[in-house]
C-alpha positions as a Markdown table, in Angstrom:
| # | Residue | x | y | z |
|---|---|---|---|---|
| 1 | Thr | 26.4 | 124.2 | 41.8 |
| 2 | Ile | 29.7 | 124.1 | 43.8 |
| 3 | Arg | 29.6 | 122.0 | 46.9 |
| 4 | Pro | 32.3 | 122.0 | 49.6 |
| 5 | Ile | 34.3 | 118.8 | 49.8 |
| 6 | Leu | 34.5 | 118.9 | 53.6 |
| 7 | Gln | 31.6 | 120.1 | 55.6 |
| 8 | Thr | 33.2 | 119.9 | 59.0 |
| 9 | Pro | 36.5 | 121.4 | 60.0 |
| 10 | Ile | 39.5 | 119.1 | 60.2 |
| 11 | Pro | 40.7 | 118.7 | 63.8 |
| 12 | Cys | 44.4 | 119.7 | 64.4 |
| 13 | Asn | 45.6 | 116.2 | 65.1 |
| 14 | Val | 44.4 | 114.7 | 61.7 |
| 15 | Ser | 47.5 | 115.9 | 59.9 |
| 16 | Thr | 49.7 | 114.2 | 62.5 |
| 17 | Glu | 47.7 | 111.0 | 62.0 |
| 18 | Ile | 48.1 | 111.3 | 58.2 |
| 19 | Asn | 51.8 | 112.0 | 58.5 |
| 20 | Ser | 52.3 | 109.1 | 60.9 |
| 21 | His | 50.4 | 106.8 | 58.6 |
| 22 | Lys | 52.7 | 107.8 | 55.7 |
| 23 | Met | 55.8 | 107.4 | 57.9 |
| 24 | Ala | 54.6 | 103.9 | 59.1 |
| 25 | Ser | 54.0 | 102.9 | 55.5 |
| 26 | Arg | 57.6 | 103.8 | 54.7 |
| 27 | Gly | 59.2 | 101.3 | 57.0 |
| 28 | Gly | 58.0 | 102.1 | 60.5 |
| 29 | Ala | 60.1 | 105.2 | 61.1 |
| 30 | Gln | 59.2 | 107.6 | 63.9 |
| 31 | Ala | 56.2 | 109.7 | 63.2 |
| 32 | Arg | 57.7 | 112.9 | 64.6 |
| 33 | Gln | 61.3 | 113.9 | 64.4 |
| 34 | Ser | 62.9 | 114.7 | 67.7 |
| 35 | Thr | 65.3 | 117.5 | 68.2 |
| 36 | Val | 68.7 | 117.3 | 69.7 |
| 37 | Leu | 68.1 | 120.3 | 72.0 |
| 38 | Asp | 65.2 | 120.5 | 74.4 |
| 39 | Leu | 64.5 | 124.2 | 74.5 |
| 40 | Ser | 61.1 | 123.9 | 76.2 |
| 41 | Lys | 62.7 | 124.4 | 79.6 |
| 42 | Leu | 64.0 | 127.8 | 78.4 |
| 43 | Leu | 60.7 | 129.1 | 77.1 |
| 44 | Asn | 59.9 | 132.6 | 78.4 |
| 45 | Lys | 63.4 | 132.9 | 79.9 |
| 46 | Arg | 66.3 | 135.1 | 78.8 |
| 47 | Val | 68.8 | 133.3 | 76.6 |
| 48 | Arg | 71.9 | 134.3 | 74.7 |
| 49 | Val | 72.3 | 133.0 | 71.2 |
| 50 | Lys | 75.6 | 132.9 | 69.2 |
| 51 | Phe | 75.4 | 132.8 | 65.4 |
| 52 | Val | 77.6 | 131.7 | 62.6 |
| 53 | Gly | 79.7 | 134.7 | 61.7 |
| 54 | Gly | 80.2 | 135.9 | 65.3 |
| 55 | Arg | 77.0 | 137.8 | 66.1 |
| 56 | Glu | 75.5 | 137.5 | 69.6 |
| 57 | Val | 71.9 | 138.2 | 70.6 |
| 58 | Gln | 70.2 | 138.2 | 73.9 |
| 59 | Gly | 66.4 | 137.9 | 74.3 |
| 60 | Ile | 63.4 | 136.1 | 75.8 |
| 61 | Leu | 62.9 | 132.8 | 74.0 |
| 62 | Lys | 59.2 | 132.6 | 72.9 |
| 63 | Gly | 59.4 | 129.6 | 70.6 |
| 64 | Ser | 61.5 | 127.0 | 68.7 |
| 65 | Asp | 61.1 | 124.0 | 66.4 |
| 66 | Gln | 62.9 | 120.8 | 65.5 |
| 67 | Val | 65.6 | 122.6 | 63.4 |
| 68 | Val | 66.2 | 125.2 | 66.1 |
| 69 | Asn | 64.5 | 128.1 | 64.4 |
| 70 | Leu | 64.1 | 130.6 | 67.3 |
| 71 | Val | 61.7 | 133.4 | 68.1 |
| 72 | Leu | 63.2 | 135.9 | 70.5 |
| 73 | Asp | 61.3 | 138.8 | 72.0 |
| 74 | Asp | 62.9 | 142.0 | 73.4 |
| 75 | Ala | 66.2 | 141.0 | 71.7 |
| 76 | Gln | 69.4 | 143.0 | 71.8 |
| 77 | Glu | 72.5 | 142.5 | 69.6 |
| 78 | Phe | 75.9 | 142.9 | 71.2 |
| 79 | Leu | 78.0 | 145.0 | 68.8 |
| 80 | Arg | 81.6 | 144.2 | 68.0 |
| 81 | Asp | 84.6 | 146.3 | 68.9 |
| 82 | Pro | 85.6 | 148.4 | 65.8 |
| 83 | Glu | 89.3 | 147.9 | 66.6 |
| 84 | Asp | 89.1 | 144.1 | 67.1 |
| 85 | Pro | 86.2 | 142.4 | 65.2 |
| 86 | Tyr | 86.6 | 139.2 | 67.3 |
| 87 | Arg | 85.8 | 141.0 | 70.5 |
| 88 | Leu | 82.4 | 142.2 | 71.6 |
| 89 | Ser | 82.0 | 145.7 | 72.9 |
| 90 | Glu | 79.7 | 146.9 | 75.7 |
| 91 | Lys | 77.4 | 148.6 | 73.1 |
| 92 | Thr | 74.1 | 147.0 | 72.2 |
| 93 | Arg | 71.5 | 147.5 | 69.6 |
| 94 | Asn | 67.8 | 146.9 | 70.3 |
| 95 | Leu | 66.2 | 144.6 | 67.8 |
| 96 | Gly | 62.8 | 143.8 | 69.3 |
| 97 | Leu | 61.1 | 140.7 | 68.0 |
| 98 | Val | 63.5 | 138.4 | 66.1 |
| 99 | Val | 63.0 | 135.2 | 64.1 |
| 100 | Ala | 66.4 | 133.4 | 63.8 |
| 101 | Arg | 67.0 | 130.7 | 61.2 |
| 102 | Gly | 68.2 | 127.5 | 62.8 |
| 103 | Thr | 71.0 | 126.9 | 60.3 |
| 104 | Ser | 72.8 | 130.0 | 61.6 |
| 105 | Val | 72.4 | 129.2 | 65.3 |
| 106 | Met | 75.6 | 127.9 | 66.9 |
| 107 | Val | 74.9 | 128.2 | 70.7 |
| 108 | Val | 71.8 | 128.7 | 72.8 |
| 109 | Ser | 72.5 | 129.2 | 76.5 |
| 110 | Pro | 70.4 | 130.5 | 79.4 |
| 111 | Glu | 71.4 | 134.0 | 80.6 |
| 112 | Asp | 71.1 | 133.0 | 84.2 |
| 113 | Gly | 74.3 | 131.6 | 85.6 |
| 114 | Met | 76.3 | 132.6 | 82.5 |
| 115 | Ser | 79.6 | 134.4 | 83.1 |
| 116 | Glu | 82.6 | 135.1 | 80.9 |
| 117 | Ile | 85.9 | 133.6 | 81.9 |
| 118 | Ala | 89.4 | 134.3 | 80.8 |
| 119 | Asn | 90.7 | 132.2 | 77.9 |
| 120 | Pro | 93.2 | 129.8 | 79.4 |
| 121 | Phe | 95.0 | 129.3 | 76.0 |
| 122 | Val | 95.9 | 133.0 | 75.5 |
| 123 | Gln | 99.4 | 133.8 | 76.7 |
| 124 | Gln | 99.4 | 136.7 | 79.1 |
| 125 | Gln | 101.7 | 139.6 | 78.2 |
């Protein structure tokens, strides 16, 4: 007969305790890695994300993790100007729910209080 190894479900914090025990046995390092960005204050708020390669997306931040993988809801991508690939046009494309890989994220900023300014290093003609 086959008997189950565990007869009671494992509580959610057991894996954390196991990982912290493993980390402590490796020289007392921190049990949980901390992230450089604290995105918890931006949860359920509209953010603008700039990616490697120049793409920009705006959406409602629904979640993130230590490596800045992001989940955005109601996301819109700002399309580039066909004549100048370095300039964004006013056109957008609706994306819906987006999961963005953290290695491609360059900038995460709140949409509230954000405004575009003129580049002071470009010479006026």
